[in-house]
N, C-alpha and C positions, 0 to 999 in steps of 0.2 A: 941833334935831336937831344940827345942826352942832356948836354948843356941847358938847353932851353927848359926840359922839364924840371931840371935841378934849380935854376934860377926862378922859375915858375913856384916851384914847391917852397924855396926859402922866401919869395916874395909874398906869399900867401901865409905860411906858417908861422914866421917870425912875428909879424905884426898880430897875428891871432894869439900866439903864446904869450906875448907881451901884454895886449889886452886882458887876458885871462889873469895873469900875475898880478896886473894892477887892481883888477877888480877884488881878487882874493885878499890882497893887502888892505884895500879899503873896507871890506868887510871884517877884517881882523880888528883894524884900528876902531871902527864904530862899536863893535862888540866889547872892547876891552880898554877903551879911553873914552873920557869924557868929551863930546863934541863941542861944548862951549869953551873950557878952559884947557883941555888937553892932557889932564892929569889922569893916572890910571884909576880905574875905577876900584871901589872897594868889593870885598868878596860878596856882599850882598848886591852889587850892581849899582850901587849908589855912589854920586861923585863926594868924595872926601873933602873938597874944599868948601868951606862955610860961604865963602863969598859967591860961589858959583850959583847961577838962576837954576840950573838943573838940579842941582843938589836940594835946593829949596821945593823944587816942583813934586820931587819923588819921596819927600818926607813923610 
C-alpha cells in the first residue's frame, strides 16, 4: 500500500511541479525579454533593438 501511495504522489506531484516551474519561467521571460526579438529589455521596459517592432510601438 505504501508503494502505491508513493507512486501516486510522484505521478501527481512531479508533473504539477514541472508545470509550475515552466509557467514561472515563461512569466519571468515575458517580463524581462522582448517577445519579438528576444533581447533583454532596457530598464524602462522598452526593447533596445531599433529594428524591433515592439520597440517602435512603445516609443
